[in-house]
Backbone bond lengths (Angstrom), bond angles and torsions (degrees), N, CA, C in turn:
res aa  C-N    CA-C-N  psi(-1)  N-CA   C-N-CA  omega(-1)  CA-C   N-CA-C  phi
1 X - - - 1.454 - - 1.527 107.86 -
2 X 1.314 115.54 134.69 1.458 120.50 178.22 1.523 108.96 -121.54
3 X 1.309 115.81 139.80 1.464 122.47 172.01 1.514 107.31 -128.54
4 X 1.307 115.28 139.31 1.452 120.56 174.42 1.521 107.81 -101.84
5 X 1.312 115.93 127.28 1.453 122.26 -178.89 1.520 107.73 -101.85
6 X 1.341 115.73 126.47 1.463 120.75 -173.02 1.524 110.90 -126.32
7 X 1.326 115.77 142.56 1.462 121.86 173.07 1.517 106.37 -90.46
8 X 1.337 116.73 119.13 1.465 119.46 -172.36 1.525 113.19 -115.70
9 X 1.321 116.48 20.51 1.464 120.40 176.27 1.512 112.05 115.54
10 X 1.300 115.45 140.63 1.460 120.45 -178.07 1.518 109.48 60.74
11 X 1.301 116.33 -134.72 1.466 121.21 176.27 1.524 111.56 -103.36
12 X 1.307 115.37 22.85 1.456 121.11 178.94 1.533 108.94 -83.63
13 X 1.336 115.74 130.53 1.457 122.55 177.10 1.526 106.68 -131.81
14 X 1.325 116.67 120.69 1.456 121.61 -176.16 1.525 110.84 -110.79
15 X 1.313 116.12 146.94 1.459 122.51 172.39 1.517 107.74 -105.78
16 X 1.313 116.37 134.22 1.458 121.45 177.52 1.523 107.03 -116.00
17 X 1.343 115.95 120.08 1.462 120.69 -177.81 1.518 110.80 -78.22
18 X 1.332 115.39 169.39 1.476 120.57 177.27 1.517 111.46 -57.14
19 X 1.326 116.74 -33.60 1.458 120.67 179.74 1.520 113.86 -81.51
20 X 1.331 117.48 -2.30 1.455 121.46 177.48 1.521 114.87 93.63
21 X 1.330 117.83 2.69 1.457 120.21 176.87 1.524 109.42 -69.70
22 X 1.315 116.48 133.35 1.465 121.52 178.66 1.523 108.40 -100.11
23 X 1.322 115.60 125.79 1.464 121.94 177.59 1.525 106.45 -112.60
24 X 1.340 116.78 101.73 1.462 119.84 -176.05 1.528 112.39 -81.76
25 X 1.322 115.53 147.78 1.461 121.87 168.31 1.523 107.85 -135.34
26 X 1.305 115.28 157.49 1.465 121.94 177.73 1.524 106.48 -152.63
27 X 1.275 116.49 170.74 1.452 121.76 173.58 1.519 108.46 -101.72
28 X 1.302 116.23 156.12 1.466 120.74 177.71 1.521 109.37 -67.56
29 X 1.330 117.48 159.76 1.469 119.50 175.15 1.529 112.22 -57.84
30 X 1.334 117.00 -32.51 1.464 120.37 178.78 1.532 111.74 -65.94
31 X 1.336 115.55 -24.83 1.467 120.44 179.28 1.522 112.16 -100.68
32 X 1.331 117.53 10.01 1.455 121.31 176.76 1.514 115.55 96.89
33 X 1.326 118.12 0.55 1.458 121.21 178.68 1.513 111.24 -96.27
34 X 1.315 115.20 -169.59 1.465 121.01 179.23 1.526 112.31 -101.13
35 X 1.330 117.78 -10.21 1.460 120.42 -177.27 1.517 112.72 68.95
36 X 1.340 117.14 26.53 1.467 121.20 -176.11 1.523 113.34 -80.34
37 X 1.315 117.68 -10.35 1.464 122.63 -178.53 1.525 107.69 -156.53
38 X 1.319 117.45 169.06 1.465 118.59 178.11 1.525 111.60 -62.76
39 X 1.319 115.24 151.21 1.465 119.68 171.62 1.529 107.11 -72.48
40 X 1.343 118.33 152.94 1.470 119.67 -178.14 1.533 113.61 -52.36
41 X 1.322 118.13 -39.84 1.461 119.30 -178.51 1.529 111.19 -69.63
42 X 1.331 117.18 -35.59 1.464 120.02 175.10 1.525 110.19 -62.71
43 X 1.310 115.68 -41.22 1.461 120.89 179.35 1.528 110.12 -63.79
44 X 1.316 116.79 -42.30 1.460 121.54 176.64 1.521 110.93 -59.45
45 X 1.326 117.06 -49.03 1.459 120.87 -179.84 1.532 110.89 -63.68
46 X 1.323 116.68 -39.79 1.470 120.19 178.55 1.524 111.30 -65.05
47 X 1.326 117.18 -30.77 1.464 119.58 -179.89 1.525 111.00 -64.61
48 X 1.320 117.92 -28.74 1.466 120.94 178.57 1.530 109.47 -68.24
49 X 1.319 116.64 -53.05 1.466 120.78 -178.49 1.510 113.37 -66.09
50 X 1.329 117.33 -40.10 1.464 119.27 -179.49 1.524 111.15 -70.71
51 X 1.327 117.15 -33.51 1.463 120.44 175.66 1.524 109.62 -63.97
52 X 1.320 117.16 -47.40 1.469 120.77 176.75 1.522 109.90 -58.60
53 X 1.330 116.24 -39.46 1.458 120.96 179.20 1.523 112.70 -62.53
54 X 1.312 117.15 -38.79 1.469 120.82 177.62 1.525 110.45 -61.20
55 X 1.334 116.22 -42.38 1.469 119.68 179.80 1.524 111.33 -65.89
56 X 1.324 117.36 -39.23 1.466 121.12 176.91 1.534 109.81 -65.46
57 X 1.324 116.28 -45.81 1.463 120.77 179.41 1.527 111.51 -59.66
58 X 1.339 116.56 -45.99 1.463 119.67 -179.98 1.525 111.59 -64.33
59 X 1.336 116.72 -37.29 1.464 119.71 176.90 1.531 109.75 -59.21
60 X 1.318 115.38 -47.87 1.471 119.57 -179.38 1.526 111.03 -62.58
61 X 1.312 116.76 -45.95 1.465 119.90 -179.52 1.528 111.16 -62.92
62 X 1.333 117.29 -41.47 1.471 120.98 -179.29 1.527 112.82 -67.15
63 X 1.335 116.52 -25.12 1.457 120.43 -178.76 1.534 112.58 -105.49
64 X 1.326 116.53 7.99 1.462 120.39 178.52 1.521 112.96 64.60
65 X 1.329 116.25 31.88 1.463 121.22 -178.07 1.522 110.98 -96.21
66 X 1.317 117.57 145.79 1.473 120.04 178.87 1.536 110.59 -69.34
67 X 1.306 115.64 145.53 1.469 120.48 178.40 1.527 112.01 -107.07
68 X 1.318 116.98 -5.02 1.466 120.29 179.28 1.525 109.80 -59.61
69 X 1.298 115.95 130.25 1.456 121.37 176.68 1.514 114.45 84.38
70 X 1.337 118.18 -3.25 1.468 119.90 177.27 1.526 108.26 -86.03
71 X 1.308 115.18 135.29 1.468 120.28 175.99 1.516 107.84 -149.88
72 X 1.316 115.71 154.57 1.454 121.26 175.79 1.518 108.03 -110.80
73 X 1.311 116.38 140.83 1.464 122.14 175.85 1.521 106.85 -122.29
74 X 1.312 114.77 125.25 1.463 121.09 -179.17 1.520 108.99 -109.30
75 X 1.325 115.67 126.40 1.467 122.27 176.21 1.525 107.96 -113.61
76 X 1.308 116.30 136.46 1.455 120.99 179.77 1.516 109.68 -123.76
77 X 1.314 115.17 136.31 1.461 121.19 176.69 1.516 108.50 -110.95
78 X 1.318 115.49 122.95 1.460 122.22 -176.20 1.519 109.84 -98.78
79 X 1.314 116.44 134.24 1.462 122.71 176.46 1.524 107.97 -93.67
80 X 1.330 116.33 104.41 1.467 121.64 -178.04 1.524 112.00 -61.76
81 X 1.316 115.97 -36.24 1.460 120.21 -176.93 1.530 111.96 -68.24
82 X 1.329 116.05 -41.75 1.468 120.80 -178.28 1.528 112.62 -92.27
83 X 1.321 117.06 -7.58 1.474 122.73 -179.63 1.530 111.83 55.70
84 X 1.326 114.77 50.12 1.460 119.54 178.32 1.527 109.29 -157.14
85 X 1.323 114.89 164.96 1.443 120.38 176.51 1.522 108.14 -71.21
86 X 1.313 117.34 128.33 1.458 121.59 -176.76 1.523 112.50 -98.47
87 X 1.324 116.72 -30.58 1.456 119.80 -176.02 1.520 109.24 -154.91
88 X 1.321 115.24 141.27 1.460 121.48 176.41 1.523 107.22 -128.85
89 X 1.313 116.20 125.20 1.457 122.20 179.44 1.519 108.73 -118.55
90 X 1.321 115.82 134.95 1.463 120.96 177.85 1.522 108.17 -121.86
91 X 1.311 115.24 127.51 1.463 122.02 176.94 1.527 108.17 -110.76
92 X 1.325 115.75 130.77 1.463 121.04 174.14 1.519 106.39 -99.36
93 X 1.324 115.78 108.94 1.467 121.71 179.79 1.519 109.15 -92.25
94 X 1.333 115.34 130.69 1.467 121.01 178.50 1.526 109.05 -127.66
95 X 1.320 117.16 152.03 1.474 119.00 174.88 1.525 110.28 -69.74
96 X 1.310 116.22 158.89 1.460 122.58 -179.95 1.522 111.78 -56.48
97 X 1.316 116.70 -27.39 1.470 121.37 -177.73 1.534 112.94 -77.90
98 X 1.340 117.75 -9.48 1.463 120.18 -178.38 1.530 108.69 -68.74
99 X 1.336 118.20 132.53 1.468 120.88 -176.21 1.535 112.72 -55.27
100 X 1.315 114.95 126.12 1.469 121.00 -176.48 1.528 112.50 -59.97
101 X 1.329 117.22 -35.11 1.460 119.58 -175.89 1.531 113.38 -66.36
102 X 1.359 117.95 -13.86 1.459 121.49 -179.88 1.532 113.25 -105.27
103 X 1.310 118.69 -3.88 1.468 121.30 -172.89 1.529 113.01 -64.10
104 X 1.317 117.83 -46.21 1.471 120.08 179.01 1.522 111.12 -67.71
105 X 1.325 116.09 -33.44 1.465 120.54 179.27 1.525 111.36 -64.39
106 X 1.336 117.39 -30.70 1.467 119.93 177.12 1.523 110.43 -63.13
107 X 1.338 116.49 -43.56 1.470 120.01 178.73 1.530 110.19 -64.52
108 X 1.330 116.54 -40.62 1.471 119.16 177.97 1.528 110.42 -63.71
109 X 1.316 117.08 -37.07 1.466 120.93 177.69 1.522 110.99 -63.94
110 X 1.327 115.89 -45.76 1.472 119.90 179.22 1.521 110.51 -60.62
111 X 1.313 116.76 -33.27 1.463 121.89 -179.17 1.526 113.14 -69.15
112 X 1.325 118.18 -13.26 1.462 122.18 179.44 1.529 112.66 -81.45
113 X 1.301 117.18 -3.57 1.466 123.48 -175.93 1.531 112.75 -45.68
114 X 1.318 116.43 125.71 1.465 122.47 -179.23 1.526 112.31 -65.51
115 X 1.321 117.69 -32.90 1.465 120.32 178.18 1.524 109.38 -64.76
116 X 1.325 116.65 -45.49 1.470 121.10 177.59 1.523 110.53 -59.66
117 X 1.319 117.01 -45.24 1.462 120.54 179.86 1.527 111.55 -60.52
118 X 1.320 117.25 -36.51 1.460 121.00 178.84 1.526 111.00 -68.25
119 X 1.322 116.43 -37.84 1.465 119.95 177.70 1.528 110.10 -65.99
120 X 1.324 116.58 -41.51 1.463 120.78 -178.15 1.524 113.26 -70.05
121 X 1.330 116.79 -27.35 1.464 122.15 177.28 1.527 107.24 -131.81
122 X 1.345 115.94 75.43 1.467 119.54 -169.05 1.526 113.81 -66.84
123 X 1.337 114.77 149.79 1.460 119.55 175.77 1.532 109.88 -75.63
124 X 1.311 115.60 165.32 1.456 120.04 172.72 1.522 108.22 -78.89
125 X 1.320 116.43 148.51 1.462 121.80 178.13 1.514 109.24 -112.98
126 X 1.322 116.25 140.44 1.454 122.78 174.21 1.518 106.63 -137.21
127 X 1.314 116.85 110.27 1.461 121.87 -178.86 1.521 108.27 -115.30
128 X 1.328 117.23 128.48 1.455 120.74 -179.78 1.517 109.82 -146.52
129 X 1.295 115.58 161.41 1.461 122.48 175.07 1.527 107.99 -95.60
130 X 1.341 116.01 132.27 1.455 122.20 -179.90 1.521 107.64 -120.60
131 X 1.325 117.37 129.35 1.463 121.98 177.98 1.515 108.38 -90.46
132 X 1.367 116.09 123.51 1.471 120.90 179.03 1.505 110.44 -87.47
């Protein structure tokens, strides 16, 4: 997979996927940006919750279960001393009418998230400067 990262003005940095989808990022006004898009770290954190959400959604669709009233809430605990995220908790909220026999399976589905798996077994990074 290839993404092209482009500087599009101010502190805005966009990623363009192979398929041409543009994923914009910006910095907050407090950090000198315009706040026109999520900051890269916000986007990273959102990718965890939205990935878990896709797995929950697919579970429901595959089992013919209603998705009305289902939502995920992600809580993050930041370690000030280490300057990094220390803990991420995801709650799958369901309405009382959601079948009890599938409730634990929703959490197991969310746990299959590919983004989470990548964080737990990170890839190697190689960053270099290339002269065109």
